[in-house]
PyMOL Python script that loads the backbone (N, CA, C, O; Angstrom):
from pymol import cmd

cmd.read_pdbstr("""\
ATOM      1  N   MET A   1     -19.921   1.224  -1.954  1.00  0.00           N
ATOM      2  CA  MET A   1     -18.688   1.957  -2.175  1.00  0.00           C
ATOM      3  C   MET A   1     -17.516   0.968  -2.179  1.00  0.00           C
ATOM      4  O   MET A   1     -17.593  -0.130  -1.627  1.00  0.00           O
ATOM      5  N   LYS A   2     -16.465   1.393  -2.804  1.00  0.00           N
ATOM      6  CA  LYS A   2     -15.260   0.571  -2.858  1.00  0.00           C
ATOM      7  C   LYS A   2     -14.088   1.377  -2.317  1.00  0.00           C
ATOM      8  O   LYS A   2     -13.851   2.511  -2.733  1.00  0.00           O
ATOM      9  N   ALA A   3     -13.367   0.780  -1.392  1.00  0.00           N
ATOM     10  CA  ALA A   3     -12.167   1.409  -0.843  1.00  0.00           C
ATOM     11  C   ALA A   3     -10.947   0.691  -1.395  1.00  0.00           C
ATOM     12  O   ALA A   3     -10.909  -0.537  -1.474  1.00  0.00           O
ATOM     13  N   THR A   4      -9.958   1.477  -1.772  1.00  0.00           N
ATOM     14  CA  THR A   4      -8.675   0.927  -2.189  1.00  0.00           C
ATOM     15  C   THR A   4      -7.622   1.481  -1.241  1.00  0.00           C
ATOM     16  O   THR A   4      -7.493   2.695  -1.081  1.00  0.00           O
ATOM     17  N   VAL A   5      -6.872   0.582  -0.616  1.00  0.00           N
ATOM     18  CA  VAL A   5      -5.834   0.975   0.339  1.00  0.00           C
ATOM     19  C   VAL A   5      -4.488   0.551  -0.228  1.00  0.00           C
ATOM     20  O   VAL A   5      -4.284  -0.617  -0.558  1.00  0.00           O
ATOM     21  N   HIS A   6      -3.572   1.507  -0.338  1.00  0.00           N
ATOM     22  CA  HIS A   6      -2.195   1.229  -0.763  1.00  0.00           C
ATOM     23  C   HIS A   6      -1.319   1.283   0.480  1.00  0.00           C
ATOM     24  O   HIS A   6      -1.266   2.304   1.166  1.00  0.00           O
ATOM     25  N   VAL A   7      -0.633   0.180   0.769  1.00  0.00           N
ATOM     26  CA  VAL A   7       0.241   0.094   1.935  1.00  0.00           C
ATOM     27  C   VAL A   7       1.674  -0.047   1.436  1.00  0.00           C
ATOM     28  O   VAL A   7       1.982  -0.934   0.640  1.00  0.00           O
ATOM     29  N   THR A   8       2.545   0.837   1.913  1.00  0.00           N
ATOM     30  CA  THR A   8       3.952   0.803   1.511  1.00  0.00           C
ATOM     31  C   THR A   8       4.829   0.966   2.746  1.00  0.00           C
ATOM     32  O   THR A   8       4.405   1.515   3.764  1.00  0.00           O
ATOM     33  N   LEU A   9       6.056   0.477   2.632  1.00  0.00           N
ATOM     34  CA  LEU A   9       7.000   0.654   3.726  1.00  0.00           C
ATOM     35  C   LEU A   9       7.434   2.114   3.809  1.00  0.00           C
ATOM     36  O   LEU A   9       7.565   2.791   2.789  1.00  0.00           O
ATOM     37  N   LYS A  10       7.654   2.592   5.028  1.00  0.00           N
ATOM     38  CA  LYS A  10       8.131   3.961   5.216  1.00  0.00           C
ATOM     39  C   LYS A  10       9.556   4.074   4.696  1.00  0.00           C
ATOM     40  O   LYS A  10      10.297   3.092   4.639  1.00  0.00           O
ATOM     41  N   THR A  11       9.919   5.285   4.321  1.00  0.00           N
ATOM     42  CA  THR A  11      11.275   5.569   3.873  1.00  0.00           C
ATOM     43  C   THR A  11      12.243   5.210   4.997  1.00  0.00           C
ATOM     44  O   THR A  11      12.004   5.542   6.157  1.00  0.00           O
ATOM     45  N   GLY A  12      13.316   4.543   4.657  1.00  0.00           N
ATOM     46  CA  GLY A  12      14.311   4.162   5.651  1.00  0.00           C
ATOM     47  C   GLY A  12      14.133   2.746   6.179  1.00  0.00           C
ATOM     48  O   GLY A  12      15.047   2.192   6.790  1.00  0.00           O
ATOM     49  N   VAL A  13      12.969   2.158   5.949  1.00  0.00           N
ATOM     50  CA  VAL A  13      12.739   0.768   6.364  1.00  0.00           C
ATOM     51  C   VAL A  13      13.288  -0.140   5.265  1.00  0.00           C
ATOM     52  O   VAL A  13      12.976   0.040   4.088  1.00  0.00           O
ATOM     53  N   LEU A  14      14.101  -1.110   5.655  1.00  0.00           N
ATOM     54  CA  LEU A  14      14.678  -2.020   4.663  1.00  0.00           C
ATOM     55  C   LEU A  14      13.577  -2.785   3.938  1.00  0.00           C
ATOM     56  O   LEU A  14      12.588  -3.202   4.540  1.00  0.00           O
ATOM     57  N   ASP A  15      13.769  -2.961   2.633  1.00  0.00           N
ATOM     58  CA  ASP A  15      12.780  -3.634   1.794  1.00  0.00           C
ATOM     59  C   ASP A  15      13.479  -4.736   0.998  1.00  0.00           C
ATOM     60  O   ASP A  15      13.819  -4.526  -0.166  1.00  0.00           O
ATOM     61  N   PRO A  16      13.700  -5.911   1.605  1.00  0.00           N
ATOM     62  CA  PRO A  16      14.414  -6.971   0.894  1.00  0.00           C
ATOM     63  C   PRO A  16      13.670  -7.466  -0.346  1.00  0.00           C
ATOM     64  O   PRO A  16      14.307  -7.849  -1.327  1.00  0.00           O
ATOM     65  N   GLN A  17      12.347  -7.466  -0.320  1.00  0.00           N
ATOM     66  CA  GLN A  17      11.607  -7.891  -1.522  1.00  0.00           C
ATOM     67  C   GLN A  17      11.806  -6.886  -2.649  1.00  0.00           C
ATOM     68  O   GLN A  17      11.964  -7.279  -3.805  1.00  0.00           O
ATOM     69  N   GLY A  18      11.800  -5.606  -2.332  1.00  0.00           N
ATOM     70  CA  GLY A  18      12.056  -4.584  -3.340  1.00  0.00           C
ATOM     71  C   GLY A  18      13.445  -4.739  -3.948  1.00  0.00           C
ATOM     72  O   GLY A  18      13.622  -4.601  -5.158  1.00  0.00           O
ATOM     73  N   LYS A  19      14.437  -5.030  -3.088  1.00  0.00           N
ATOM     74  CA  LYS A  19      15.804  -5.247  -3.587  1.00  0.00           C
ATOM     75  C   LYS A  19      15.854  -6.453  -4.519  1.00  0.00           C
ATOM     76  O   LYS A  19      16.509  -6.409  -5.561  1.00  0.00           O
ATOM     77  N   ALA A  20      15.168  -7.523  -4.148  1.00  0.00           N
ATOM     78  CA  ALA A  20      15.150  -8.732  -4.980  1.00  0.00           C
ATOM     79  C   ALA A  20      14.486  -8.447  -6.325  1.00  0.00           C
ATOM     80  O   ALA A  20      14.958  -8.918  -7.360  1.00  0.00           O
ATOM     81  N   ILE A  21      13.407  -7.690  -6.320  1.00  0.00           N
ATOM     82  CA  ILE A  21      12.728  -7.326  -7.566  1.00  0.00           C
ATOM     83  C   ILE A  21      13.649  -6.478  -8.441  1.00  0.00           C
ATOM     84  O   ILE A  21      13.764  -6.714  -9.643  1.00  0.00           O
ATOM     85  N   GLY A  22      14.307  -5.485  -7.828  1.00  0.00           N
ATOM     86  CA  GLY A  22      15.234  -4.633  -8.573  1.00  0.00           C
ATOM     87  C   GLY A  22      16.364  -5.438  -9.188  1.00  0.00           C
ATOM     88  O   GLY A  22      16.733  -5.216 -10.342  1.00  0.00           O
ATOM     89  N   HIS A  23      16.917  -6.373  -8.421  1.00  0.00           N
ATOM     90  CA  HIS A  23      17.997  -7.222  -8.927  1.00  0.00           C
ATOM     91  C   HIS A  23      17.500  -8.091 -10.089  1.00  0.00           C
ATOM     92  O   HIS A  23      18.186  -8.231 -11.102  1.00  0.00           O
ATOM     93  N   ALA A  24      16.308  -8.671  -9.936  1.00  0.00           N
ATOM     94  CA  ALA A  24      15.749  -9.525 -10.992  1.00  0.00           C
ATOM     95  C   ALA A  24      15.500  -8.720 -12.268  1.00  0.00           C
ATOM     96  O   ALA A  24      15.732  -9.218 -13.370  1.00  0.00           O
ATOM     97  N   LEU A  25      15.033  -7.490 -12.128  1.00  0.00           N
ATOM     98  CA  LEU A  25      14.812  -6.655 -13.317  1.00  0.00           C
ATOM     99  C   LEU A  25      16.118  -6.409 -14.053  1.00  0.00           C
ATOM    100  O   LEU A  25      16.167  -6.465 -15.282  1.00  0.00           O
ATOM    101  N   GLY A  26      17.182  -6.136 -13.294  1.00  0.00           N
ATOM    102  CA  GLY A  26      18.492  -5.956 -13.912  1.00  0.00           C
ATOM    103  C   GLY A  26      18.970  -7.220 -14.609  1.00  0.00           C
ATOM    104  O   GLY A  26      19.532  -7.154 -15.702  1.00  0.00           O
ATOM    105  N   THR A  27      18.752  -8.361 -13.989  1.00  0.00           N
ATOM    106  CA  THR A  27      19.131  -9.649 -14.574  1.00  0.00           C
ATOM    107  C   THR A  27      18.373  -9.921 -15.867  1.00  0.00           C
ATOM    108  O   THR A  27      18.898 -10.550 -16.786  1.00  0.00           O
ATOM    109  N   LEU A  28      17.139  -9.444 -15.931  1.00  0.00           N
ATOM    110  CA  LEU A  28      16.322  -9.636 -17.135  1.00  0.00           C
ATOM    111  C   LEU A  28      16.640  -8.623 -18.233  1.00  0.00           C
ATOM    112  O   LEU A  28      16.016  -8.640 -19.294  1.00  0.00           O
ATOM    113  N   GLY A  29      17.608  -7.742 -17.982  1.00  0.00           N
ATOM    114  CA  GLY A  29      18.045  -6.817 -19.012  1.00  0.00           C
ATOM    115  C   GLY A  29      17.418  -5.432 -18.947  1.00  0.00           C
ATOM    116  O   GLY A  29      17.661  -4.608 -19.830  1.00  0.00           O
ATOM    117  N   PHE A  30      16.630  -5.161 -17.936  1.00  0.00           N
ATOM    118  CA  PHE A  30      16.041  -3.821 -17.800  1.00  0.00           C
ATOM    119  C   PHE A  30      17.082  -2.905 -17.168  1.00  0.00           C
ATOM    120  O   PHE A  30      17.448  -3.070 -16.004  1.00  0.00           O
ATOM    121  N   GLN A  31      17.553  -1.936 -17.951  1.00  0.00           N
ATOM    122  CA  GLN A  31      18.598  -1.039 -17.503  1.00  0.00           C
ATOM    123  C   GLN A  31      17.997   0.266 -16.969  1.00  0.00           C
ATOM    124  O   GLN A  31      16.890   0.649 -17.344  1.00  0.00           O
ATOM    125  N   GLY A  32      18.729   0.927 -16.107  1.00  0.00           N
ATOM    126  CA  GLY A  32      18.304   2.235 -15.604  1.00  0.00           C
ATOM    127  C   GLY A  32      17.249   2.158 -14.510  1.00  0.00           C
ATOM    128  O   GLY A  32      16.605   3.163 -14.206  1.00  0.00           O
ATOM    129  N   VAL A  33      17.058   0.986 -13.912  1.00  0.00           N
ATOM    130  CA  VAL A  33      16.089   0.857 -12.822  1.00  0.00           C
ATOM    131  C   VAL A  33      16.788   1.261 -11.528  1.00  0.00           C
ATOM    132  O   VAL A  33      17.816   0.691 -11.162  1.00  0.00           O
ATOM    133  N   GLY A  34      16.225   2.240 -10.845  1.00  0.00           N
ATOM    134  CA  GLY A  34      16.780   2.680  -9.568  1.00  0.00           C
ATOM    135  C   GLY A  34      16.245   1.826  -8.435  1.00  0.00           C
ATOM    136  O   GLY A  34      15.974   0.638  -8.608  1.00  0.00           O
ATOM    137  N   GLU A  35      16.099   2.438  -7.288  1.00  0.00           N
ATOM    138  CA  GLU A  35      15.590   1.718  -6.114  1.00  0.00           C
ATOM    139  C   GLU A  35      14.164   1.229  -6.367  1.00  0.00           C
ATOM    140  O   GLU A  35      13.343   1.958  -6.925  1.00  0.00           O
ATOM    141  N   VAL A  36      13.879   0.018  -5.963  1.00  0.00           N
ATOM    142  CA  VAL A  36      12.542  -0.564  -6.096  1.00  0.00           C
ATOM    143  C   VAL A  36      11.987  -0.790  -4.697  1.00  0.00           C
ATOM    144  O   VAL A  36      12.660  -1.367  -3.842  1.00  0.00           O
ATOM    145  N   ARG A  37      10.763  -0.336  -4.463  1.00  0.00           N
ATOM    146  CA  ARG A  37      10.065  -0.565  -3.197  1.00  0.00           C
ATOM    147  C   ARG A  37       8.764  -1.283  -3.533  1.00  0.00           C
ATOM    148  O   ARG A  37       8.083  -0.913  -4.490  1.00  0.00           O
ATOM    149  N   GLN A  38       8.419  -2.287  -2.772  1.00  0.00           N
ATOM    150  CA  GLN A  38       7.187  -3.016  -3.022  1.00  0.00           C
ATOM    151  C   GLN A  38       6.200  -2.728  -1.903  1.00  0.00           C
ATOM    152  O   GLN A  38       6.575  -2.295  -0.813  1.00  0.00           O
ATOM    153  N   GLY A  39       4.943  -2.975  -2.194  1.00  0.00           N
ATOM    154  CA  GLY A  39       3.893  -2.760  -1.211  1.00  0.00           C
ATOM    155  C   GLY A  39       2.726  -3.673  -1.514  1.00  0.00           C
ATOM    156  O   GLY A  39       2.875  -4.685  -2.199  1.00  0.00           O
ATOM    157  N   LYS A  40       1.566  -3.313  -0.999  1.00  0.00           N
ATOM    158  CA  LYS A  40       0.381  -4.127  -1.264  1.00  0.00           C
ATOM    159  C   LYS A  40      -0.826  -3.218  -1.478  1.00  0.00           C
ATOM    160  O   LYS A  40      -0.881  -2.089  -0.989  1.00  0.00           O
ATOM    161  N   VAL A  41      -1.788  -3.750  -2.225  1.00  0.00           N
ATOM    162  CA  VAL A  41      -3.042  -3.052  -2.484  1.00  0.00           C
ATOM    163  C   VAL A  41      -4.166  -3.915  -1.929  1.00  0.00           C
ATOM    164  O   VAL A  41      -4.227  -5.116  -2.195  1.00  0.00           O
ATOM    165  N   ILE A  42      -5.046  -3.301  -1.165  1.00  0.00           N
ATOM    166  CA  ILE A  42      -6.180  -4.007  -0.573  1.00  0.00           C
ATOM    167  C   ILE A  42      -7.446  -3.311  -1.052  1.00  0.00           C
ATOM    168  O   ILE A  42      -7.594  -2.101  -0.878  1.00  0.00           O
ATOM    169  N   GLU A  43      -8.365  -4.073  -1.658  1.00  0.00           N
ATOM    170  CA  GLU A  43      -9.644  -3.527  -2.123  1.00  0.00           C
ATOM    171  C   GLU A  43     -10.748  -4.060  -1.212  1.00  0.00           C
ATOM    172  O   GLU A  43     -10.814  -5.255  -0.925  1.00  0.00           O
ATOM    173  N   ILE A  44     -11.615  -3.146  -0.763  1.00  0.00           N
ATOM    174  CA  ILE A  44     -12.677  -3.507   0.179  1.00  0.00           C
ATOM    175  C   ILE A  44     -13.999  -2.962  -0.332  1.00  0.00           C
ATOM    176  O   ILE A  44     -14.119  -1.763  -0.584  1.00  0.00           O
ATOM    177  N   GLU A  45     -14.986  -3.823  -0.488  1.00  0.00           N
ATOM    178  CA  GLU A  45     -16.345  -3.394  -0.824  1.00  0.00           C
ATOM    179  C   GLU A  45     -17.043  -2.996   0.478  1.00  0.00           C
ATOM    180  O   GLU A  45     -17.044  -3.755   1.447  1.00  0.00           O
ATOM    181  N   LEU A  46     -17.631  -1.809   0.491  1.00  0.00           N
ATOM    182  CA  LEU A  46     -18.283  -1.288   1.692  1.00  0.00           C
ATOM    183  C   LEU A  46     -19.773  -1.088   1.459  1.00  0.00           C
ATOM    184  O   LEU A  46     -20.187  -0.684   0.372  1.00  0.00           O
ATOM    185  N   ALA A  47     -20.574  -1.369   2.471  1.00  0.00           N
ATOM    186  CA  ALA A  47     -22.013  -1.099   2.413  1.00  0.00           C
ATOM    187  C   ALA A  47     -22.291   0.373   2.715  1.00  0.00           C
ATOM    188  O   ALA A  47     -23.372   0.881   2.418  1.00  0.00           O
ATOM    189  N   GLN A  48     -21.326   1.042   3.298  1.00  0.00           N
ATOM    190  CA  GLN A  48     -21.458   2.463   3.677  1.00  0.00           C
ATOM    191  C   GLN A  48     -21.782   3.321   2.453  1.00  0.00           C
ATOM    192  O   GLN A  48     -21.238   3.093   1.373  1.00  0.00           O
ATOM    193  N   THR A  49     -22.664   4.305   2.621  1.00  0.00           N
ATOM    194  CA  THR A  49     -23.015   5.192   1.507  1.00  0.00           C
ATOM    195  C   THR A  49     -22.504   6.615   1.718  1.00  0.00           C
ATOM    196  O   THR A  49     -22.529   7.422   0.788  1.00  0.00           O
ATOM    197  N   ASP A  50     -22.047   6.929   2.909  1.00  0.00           N
ATOM    198  CA  ASP A  50     -21.523   8.262   3.215  1.00  0.00           C
ATOM    199  C   ASP A  50     -20.003   8.261   3.038  1.00  0.00           C
ATOM    200  O   ASP A  50     -19.302   7.480   3.681  1.00  0.00           O
ATOM    201  N   GLN A  51     -19.498   9.132   2.168  1.00  0.00           N
ATOM    202  CA  GLN A  51     -18.070   9.182   1.826  1.00  0.00           C
ATOM    203  C   GLN A  51     -17.188   9.389   3.063  1.00  0.00           C
ATOM    204  O   GLN A  51     -16.213   8.663   3.256  1.00  0.00           O
ATOM    205  N   ALA A  52     -17.522  10.365   3.889  1.00  0.00           N
ATOM    206  CA  ALA A  52     -16.696  10.664   5.066  1.00  0.00           C
ATOM    207  C   ALA A  52     -16.720   9.515   6.062  1.00  0.00           C
ATOM    208  O   ALA A  52     -15.689   9.172   6.639  1.00  0.00           O
ATOM    209  N   ALA A  53     -17.886   8.921   6.267  1.00  0.00           N
ATOM    210  CA  ALA A  53     -17.994   7.798   7.195  1.00  0.00           C
ATOM    211  C   ALA A  53     -17.226   6.590   6.672  1.00  0.00           C
ATOM    212  O   ALA A  53     -16.592   5.872   7.446  1.00  0.00           O
ATOM    213  N   ALA A  54     -17.280   6.364   5.367  1.00  0.00           N
ATOM    214  CA  ALA A  54     -16.542   5.255   4.760  1.00  0.00           C
ATOM    215  C   ALA A  54     -15.046   5.449   4.951  1.00  0.00           C
ATOM    216  O   ALA A  54     -14.334   4.509   5.302  1.00  0.00           O
ATOM    217  N   GLU A  55     -14.569   6.664   4.720  1.00  0.00           N
ATOM    218  CA  GLU A  55     -13.141   6.940   4.879  1.00  0.00           C
ATOM    219  C   GLU A  55     -12.706   6.744   6.328  1.00  0.00           C
ATOM    220  O   GLU A  55     -11.642   6.180   6.584  1.00  0.00           O
ATOM    221  N   ALA A  56     -13.520   7.204   7.274  1.00  0.00           N
ATOM    222  CA  ALA A  56     -13.203   7.035   8.688  1.00  0.00           C
ATOM    223  C   ALA A  56     -13.161   5.548   9.067  1.00  0.00           C
ATOM    224  O   ALA A  56     -12.298   5.113   9.830  1.00  0.00           O
ATOM    225  N   GLU A  57     -14.096   4.790   8.526  1.00  0.00           N
ATOM    226  CA  GLU A  57     -14.156   3.362   8.825  1.00  0.00           C
ATOM    227  C   GLU A  57     -12.917   2.636   8.281  1.00  0.00           C
ATOM    228  O   GLU A  57     -12.329   1.801   8.968  1.00  0.00           O
ATOM    229  N   VAL A  58     -12.534   2.959   7.060  1.00  0.00           N
ATOM    230  CA  VAL A  58     -11.359   2.321   6.457  1.00  0.00           C
ATOM    231  C   VAL A  58     -10.084   2.761   7.166  1.00  0.00           C
ATOM    232  O   VAL A  58      -9.157   1.966   7.320  1.00  0.00           O
ATOM    233  N   LYS A  59     -10.026   4.007   7.594  1.00  0.00           N
ATOM    234  CA  LYS A  59      -8.858   4.477   8.359  1.00  0.00           C
ATOM    235  C   LYS A  59      -8.726   3.657   9.638  1.00  0.00           C
ATOM    236  O   LYS A  59      -7.620   3.260  10.006  1.00  0.00           O
ATOM    237  N   ALA A  60      -9.844   3.399  10.320  1.00  0.00           N
ATOM    238  CA  ALA A  60      -9.810   2.580  11.535  1.00  0.00           C
ATOM    239  C   ALA A  60      -9.334   1.166  11.209  1.00  0.00           C
ATOM    240  O   ALA A  60      -8.581   0.572  11.981  1.00  0.00           O
ATOM    241  N   MET A  61      -9.770   0.621  10.066  1.00  0.00           N
ATOM    242  CA  MET A  61      -9.317  -0.711   9.643  1.00  0.00           C
ATOM    243  C   MET A  61      -7.803  -0.727   9.456  1.00  0.00           C
ATOM    244  O   MET A  61      -7.121  -1.669   9.862  1.00  0.00           O
ATOM    245  N   CYS A  62      -7.293   0.330   8.835  1.00  0.00           N
ATOM    246  CA  CYS A  62      -5.848   0.421   8.596  1.00  0.00           C
ATOM    247  C   CYS A  62      -5.080   0.486   9.909  1.00  0.00           C
ATOM    248  O   CYS A  62      -4.075  -0.203  10.083  1.00  0.00           O
ATOM    249  N   GLU A  63      -5.552   1.309  10.823  1.00  0.00           N
ATOM    250  CA  GLU A  63      -4.869   1.484  12.103  1.00  0.00           C
ATOM    251  C   GLU A  63      -4.894   0.211  12.949  1.00  0.00           C
ATOM    252  O   GLU A  63      -3.950  -0.069  13.687  1.00  0.00           O
ATOM    253  N   LYS A  64      -5.979  -0.559  12.838  1.00  0.00           N
ATOM    254  CA  LYS A  64      -6.125  -1.749  13.673  1.00  0.00           C
ATOM    255  C   LYS A  64      -5.567  -3.028  13.054  1.00  0.00           C
ATOM    256  O   LYS A  64      -5.130  -3.924  13.776  1.00  0.00           O
ATOM    257  N   LEU A  65      -5.577  -3.122  11.708  1.00  0.00           N
ATOM    258  CA  LEU A  65      -5.208  -4.394  11.098  1.00  0.00           C
ATOM    259  C   LEU A  65      -4.397  -4.298   9.806  1.00  0.00           C
ATOM    260  O   LEU A  65      -3.393  -4.994   9.652  1.00  0.00           O
ATOM    261  N   LEU A  66      -4.819  -3.453   8.890  1.00  0.00           N
ATOM    262  CA  LEU A  66      -4.288  -3.519   7.526  1.00  0.00           C
ATOM    263  C   LEU A  66      -2.862  -3.008   7.375  1.00  0.00           C
ATOM    264  O   LEU A  66      -2.147  -3.443   6.472  1.00  0.00           O
ATOM    265  N   ALA A  67      -2.434  -2.092   8.241  1.00  0.00           N
ATOM    266  CA  ALA A  67      -1.089  -1.523   8.127  1.00  0.00           C
ATOM    267  C   ALA A  67      -0.429  -1.481   9.498  1.00  0.00           C
ATOM    268  O   ALA A  67      -1.087  -1.240  10.511  1.00  0.00           O
ATOM    269  N   ASN A  68       0.865  -1.717   9.518  1.00  0.00           N
ATOM    270  CA  ASN A  68       1.646  -1.569  10.740  1.00  0.00           C
ATOM    271  C   ASN A  68       2.184  -0.143  10.741  1.00  0.00           C
ATOM    272  O   ASN A  68       3.163   0.152  10.057  1.00  0.00           O
ATOM    273  N   SER A  69       1.556   0.731  11.496  1.00  0.00           N
ATOM    274  CA  SER A  69       1.882   2.163  11.432  1.00  0.00           C
ATOM    275  C   SER A  69       3.295   2.490  11.892  1.00  0.00           C
ATOM    276  O   SER A  69       3.757   3.611  11.680  1.00  0.00           O
ATOM    277  N   VAL A  70       3.991   1.553  12.509  1.00  0.00           N
ATOM    278  CA  VAL A  70       5.370   1.777  12.917  1.00  0.00           C
ATOM    279  C   VAL A  70       6.292   1.785  11.694  1.00  0.00           C
ATOM    280  O   VAL A  70       7.218   2.592  11.615  1.00  0.00           O
ATOM    281  N   ILE A  71       6.032   0.877  10.736  1.00  0.00           N
ATOM    282  CA  ILE A  71       6.942   0.747   9.593  1.00  0.00           C
ATOM    283  C   ILE A  71       6.269   0.972   8.241  1.00  0.00           C
ATOM    284  O   ILE A  71       6.945   0.967   7.212  1.00  0.00           O
ATOM    285  N   GLU A  72       4.932   1.172   8.225  1.00  0.00           N
ATOM    286  CA  GLU A  72       4.233   1.301   6.952  1.00  0.00           C
ATOM    287  C   GLU A  72       3.397   2.569   6.885  1.00  0.00           C
ATOM    288  O   GLU A  72       2.878   3.049   7.893  1.00  0.00           O
ATOM    289  N   ASN A  73       3.279   3.099   5.677  1.00  0.00           N
ATOM    290  CA  ASN A  73       2.343   4.187   5.360  1.00  0.00           C
ATOM    291  C   ASN A  73       1.180   3.583   4.618  1.00  0.00           C
ATOM    292  O   ASN A  73       1.298   2.507   4.032  1.00  0.00           O
ATOM    293  N   TYR A  74       0.054   4.273   4.641  1.00  0.00           N
ATOM    294  CA  TYR A  74      -1.081   3.823   3.849  1.00  0.00           C
ATOM    295  C   TYR A  74      -1.796   5.025   3.250  1.00  0.00           C
ATOM    296  O   TYR A  74      -1.783   6.121   3.809  1.00  0.00           O
ATOM    297  N   ALA A  75      -2.413   4.795   2.109  1.00  0.00           N
ATOM    298  CA  ALA A  75      -3.202   5.817   1.430  1.00  0.00           C
ATOM    299  C   ALA A  75      -4.549   5.179   1.072  1.00  0.00           C
ATOM    300  O   ALA A  75      -4.611   4.042   0.605  1.00  0.00           O
ATOM    301  N   ILE A  76      -5.617   5.936   1.304  1.00  0.00           N
ATOM    302  CA  ILE A  76      -6.967   5.422   1.087  1.00  0.00           C
ATOM    303  C   ILE A  76      -7.622   6.181  -0.060  1.00  0.00           C
ATOM    304  O   ILE A  76      -7.518   7.404  -0.153  1.00  0.00           O
ATOM    305  N   ARG A  77      -8.306   5.428  -0.941  1.00  0.00           N
ATOM    306  CA  ARG A  77      -9.148   6.041  -1.975  1.00  0.00           C
ATOM    307  C   ARG A  77     -10.525   5.399  -1.882  1.00  0.00           C
ATOM    308  O   ARG A  77     -10.655   4.176  -1.849  1.00  0.00           O
ATOM    309  N   ILE A  78     -11.542   6.242  -1.841  1.00  0.00           N
ATOM    310  CA  ILE A  78     -12.923   5.751  -1.774  1.00  0.00           C
ATOM    311  C   ILE A  78     -13.605   6.112  -3.089  1.00  0.00           C
ATOM    312  O   ILE A  78     -13.609   7.273  -3.498  1.00  0.00           O
ATOM    313  N   ASP A  79     -14.184   5.103  -3.748  1.00  0.00           N
ATOM    314  CA  ASP A  79     -14.916   5.310  -4.994  1.00  0.00           C
ATOM    315  C   ASP A  79     -16.374   4.917  -4.763  1.00  0.00           C
ATOM    316  O   ASP A  79     -16.660   3.931  -4.085  1.00  0.00           O
ATOM    317  N   PRO A  80     -17.303   5.708  -5.341  1.00  0.00           N
ATOM    318  CA  PRO A  80     -18.724   5.382  -5.154  1.00  0.00           C
ATOM    319  C   PRO A  80     -19.101   4.064  -5.822  1.00  0.00           C
ATOM    320  O   PRO A  80     -20.258   3.648  -5.757  1.00  0.00           O
TER     321      PRO A  80
END
""", "prot")
cmd.dss("prot")
cmd.show_as("cartoon", "prot")
cmd.util.cbc("prot")
cmd.orient("prot")
């Protein structure tokens, strides 16, 4: 199975990289770009074959290492 985890900053948390990206897009001539927020995508190959067990395992990974739950949200997708 393959897990894909999307980690993003929570609303209200300052995102200086997102601001820099938004500014650079404007400098490059892209008009009408509103607020930009950046995040990260983590792909994990799992030996697990049970969908629910895989999701629980990846959730534990997120809580312990992959995301800082104080300032970040995460979303998990499990593909067979």
